[in-house]
C-alpha positions in Angstrom: -113.7 44.7 1.3 -117.3 44.8 0.2 -118.4 42.5 3.1 -116.9 44.7 5.7 -118.5 47.7 4.1 -121.9 46.0 4.2 -121.5 44.9 7.8 -120.5 48.5 8.9 -123.5 49.9 7.0 -125.7 47.4 8.8 -124.2 48.4 12.2 -124.8 52.1 11.4 -128.4 51.3 10.5 -128.8 49.5 13.8 -127.3 52.5 15.7 -130.0 54.7 14.2 -132.6 52.4 15.6 -131.2 52.5 19.1 -131.5 56.3 19.2 -135.2 56.4 18.1 -137.6 58.1 20.5 -140.7 55.8 20.1 -142.1 52.8 18.2 -143.5 54.8 15.3 -140.1 56.5 14.6 -138.3 53.1 14.9 -140.6 51.4 12.5 -140.3 54.3 10.0 -136.5 54.3 10.4 -136.5 50.5 9.7 -138.4 50.9 6.5 -136.5 54.0 5.4 -133.2 52.2 5.6 -134.5 48.9 4.0 -132.9 47.3 7.0 -134.3 43.8 6.3 -132.5 43.5 3.0 -129.3 45.2 4.2 -129.1 42.9 7.2 -129.6 39.6 5.5 -127.3 40.4 2.6 -124.5 41.4 5.0 -124.9 38.3 7.2 -125.1 36.0 4.2 -121.7 37.1 3.1 -120.3 36.9 6.7 -121.1 33.3 7.3 -118.9 32.0 4.4 -115.4 30.7 4.6 -112.2 32.8 5.2 -114.0 35.4 7.3 -111.2 36.0 9.9 -110.8 39.6 8.8 -114.5 40.2 9.5 -114.3 39.6 13.3 -114.2 43.3 14.4 -117.1 44.3 12.2 -119.1 41.2 13.2 -118.5 42.0 16.9 -119.7 45.5 16.3 -122.9 44.3 14.6 -123.5 41.8 17.4 -123.2 44.5 20.1 -125.6 46.8 18.1 -128.1 44.0 17.7 -128.2 43.3 21.4 -128.7 47.0 22.1 -131.4 47.3 19.4 -133.2 44.3 20.9 -133.2 45.9 24.3 -134.5 49.2 22.8 -137.3 47.4 20.8 -138.5 45.4 23.8 -138.8 48.5 25.9 -141.5 50.0 23.6 -144.1 47.2 24.2 -145.7 48.0 20.9 -147.6 45.0 19.4 -146.2 45.6 15.9 -142.6 45.9 17.1 -142.9 42.9 19.4 -144.6 40.8 16.7 -142.5 41.6 13.7 -139.3 43.6 14.6 -138.2 41.8 17.7 -138.2 38.3 16.1 -136.3 39.6 13.1 -133.6 41.2 15.4 -133.4 37.9 17.3 -132.7 36.0 14.1 -130.1 38.5 13.0 -128.5 38.3 16.4 -128.2 34.5 16.2 -126.9 34.7 12.7 -124.3 37.4 13.7 -123.2 35.4 16.7 -122.8 32.2 14.6 -120.8 34.1 12.0 -118.6 35.6 14.7 -117.9 32.1 16.0 -116.9 31.1 12.4 -114.7 34.1 12.1 -112.9 33.5 15.4 -112.7 29.7 15.6 -113.6 28.4 12.1 -115.2 25.0 11.5 -114.3 23.7 14.9 -116.2 26.6 16.6 -119.2 26.0 14.4 -119.3 22.3 15.2 -119.2 23.2 19.0 -122.2 25.5 18.7 -124.2 22.9 16.7 -123.4 20.2 19.2 -124.5 22.4 22.2 -128.1 21.4 22.7 -128.4 24.0 25.5 -127.7 26.8 23.0 -130.6 28.7 21.4 -132.1 26.8 18.5 -131.6 29.8 16.2 -127.9 30.0 17.1 -127.3 26.3 16.4 -129.2 26.6 13.1 -127.2 29.5 11.8 -124.0 27.7 12.8 -125.2 24.7 10.9 -126.0 26.9 7.9 -122.5 28.4 8.1 -121.0 24.9 8.2 -123.0 24.1 5.1 -121.7 27.3 3.4 -118.2 26.1 4.1 -118.9 22.4 3.4 -115.7 20.9 4.7 -115.0 17.5 3.2 -115.4 15.7 6.5 -118.8 17.2 7.4 -120.9 15.0 5.2 -121.7 12.4 7.9 -123.3 15.2 10.0 -125.4 16.5 7.1 -126.4 12.9 6.1 -127.5 12.1 9.6 -130.1 15.0 9.5 -131.3 13.8 6.1 -131.8 10.3 7.3 -133.4 11.1 10.6 -137.3 11.2 10.5 -138.5 14.0 12.6 -135.3 16.1 12.5 -136.0 19.8 12.7 -137.1 21.1 9.3 -134.7 24.0 9.2 -131.7 21.8 9.8 -132.9 19.3 7.2 -133.3 22.1 4.7 -129.7 23.3 5.2 -128.5 19.7 5.0 -130.4 19.3 1.7 -128.6 22.3 0.3 -125.3 21.2 1.6 -125.7 17.8 -0.2 -124.9 19.5 -3.5 -121.3 19.9 -2.4 -120.8 16.1 -1.8 -121.2 14.5 -5.2 -119.0 11.5 -4.5 -120.3 10.7 -1.0 -123.9 9.7 -1.7 -125.5 13.2 -1.7 -127.9 12.4 -4.6 -129.2 9.0 -3.3 -129.7 10.4 0.1 -131.8 13.4 -0.9 -133.8 11.2 -3.3 -134.6 8.9 -0.4 -135.6 12.0 1.6 -138.0 13.1 -1.1 -139.6 9.6 -1.3 -140.0 9.7 2.5 -141.7 13.1 2.7 -143.6 13.1 -0.6 -147.0 12.4 1.1 -146.6 15.2 3.6 -147.8 18.2 1.7 -146.3 20.8 4.1 -142.9 19.2 4.2 -143.0 18.5 0.4 -143.9 22.1 -0.4 -141.0 23.3 1.8 -138.3 20.8 1.0 -138.9 19.6 -2.6 -137.6 22.8 -4.3 -134.4 22.5 -2.3 -134.1 18.8 -3.0 -134.6 19.3 -6.7 -132.2 22.2 -6.7 -129.4 20.1 -5.2 -130.1 17.2 -7.6 -129.8 19.7 -10.5 -126.4 20.9 -9.2 -125.2 17.3 -8.6 -126.2 16.2 -12.1 -126.3 12.6 -11.1 -128.1 10.2 -13.5 -129.5 8.4 -10.5 -132.1 11.2 -10.4 -133.5 10.5 -13.9 -136.3 8.1 -12.7 -137.5 10.6 -10.2 -137.5 13.4 -12.8 -139.5 11.2 -15.2 -142.1 10.5 -12.6 -142.4 14.2 -11.7 -143.0 15.1 -15.3 -146.5 13.7 -15.0 -147.1 13.6 -11.2 -145.1 16.6 -9.9 -146.6 19.8 -8.4 -146.8 22.8 -10.7 -146.3 26.4 -9.7 -146.0 29.7 -11.5 -142.7 30.3 -9.7 -140.2 28.1 -11.7 -138.1 27.7 -8.6 -141.0 26.0 -6.8 -142.4 24.1 -9.8 -141.5 20.4 -9.6 -142.4 19.8 -13.2 -140.2 22.6 -14.5 -137.4 21.4 -12.3 -137.8 17.9 -13.7 -137.9 19.1 -17.3 -134.7 21.0 -16.9 -133.1 18.0 -15.0 -134.1 15.6 -17.8 -132.7 17.9 -20.5 -129.5 18.4 -18.5 -129.0 14.6 -18.2 -130.3 13.4 -21.6 -130.3 16.4 -23.9 -134.0 15.9 -24.8 -137.1 18.0 -24.0 -139.7 15.6 -22.6 -143.4 15.8 -22.7 -145.0 16.7 -19.3 -148.3 17.6 -17.6 -147.3 21.2 -17.9 -146.1 21.2 -21.5 -147.8 18.3 -23.4 -146.1 19.3 -26.7 -142.3 19.6 -26.1 -141.8 20.8 -29.7 -143.6 24.2 -29.0 -141.0 27.0 -29.3 -142.3 28.6 -26.1 -141.4 25.4 -24.2 -137.8 25.7 -25.1 -137.8 29.4 -24.2 -139.4 28.6 -20.8 -136.8 25.9 -20.0 -133.9 28.1 -21.1 -135.1 30.9 -18.8 -135.7 28.4 -15.9 -132.2 27.0 -16.4 -130.7 30.5 -16.4 -132.4 31.1 -13.0 -131.2 27.8 -11.6 -127.7 28.5 -12.6 -127.8 32.0 -11.0 -128.8 30.7 -7.6 -127.1 27.3 -7.4 -124.4 28.4 -5.0 -126.8 30.4 -2.8 -128.0 28.9 0.5 -131.1 30.6 1.8 -131.9 30.7 5.5 -135.3 29.7 6.7 -137.3 31.3 9.5 -136.7 29.3 12.7 -139.7 29.3 15.0 
């Protein structure tokens, strides 16, 4: 199985960190193995549904992460403490949450999420794993985070992404209401708006059309199409109505380069529509 192979490769990379002699060697080993990419890719696959067979490999990764954390903390090097230790801590929380999912499924994940004494990172990755699995009866939990002002931004982001899996249970109206609530907060809007518009694109609910039409002229623009509200709105309008609308970014919708730009943006949106991305929990 590819996921088991990736987890075992990650565990082997962590083992090499544990045997390093000093901070310089550890940092070089980290970069040489491209450990950041290897780790997050393996753990992303491990938090999905039907992962019972992954339990031994996840347990091995979890043990290696704890040992690697102990090794890194022993160096007292500012670079290691500032950058490597927090990454290892996030991986350890992600691995522990995935291990709970493999052993006890959705019920285990719910238990971790409800445990307010558990580390925030552990609870977050359990919440993200629940969103990946999106059981039919979990929508009230996600909805509660979306409707609660002041809820932790990382949990809200995961709930926004989970909403795309609940088309018949009010996902679209709830994330639209969230957008309206946070639109004046530039920090939150920059963080959440791409996720909100991505879920609305996946849901394809006509209720989003007025918001799209407003964003055509008042949305934020960005060179990155995944973070550009106007591009998201243009693709959303075309998906719902079949027309290419005029916008602040492309005043002339008849220009051939506009069609090409929207086709490329839609291709990107389709490629990532089932991918839930973790955020950095501080």
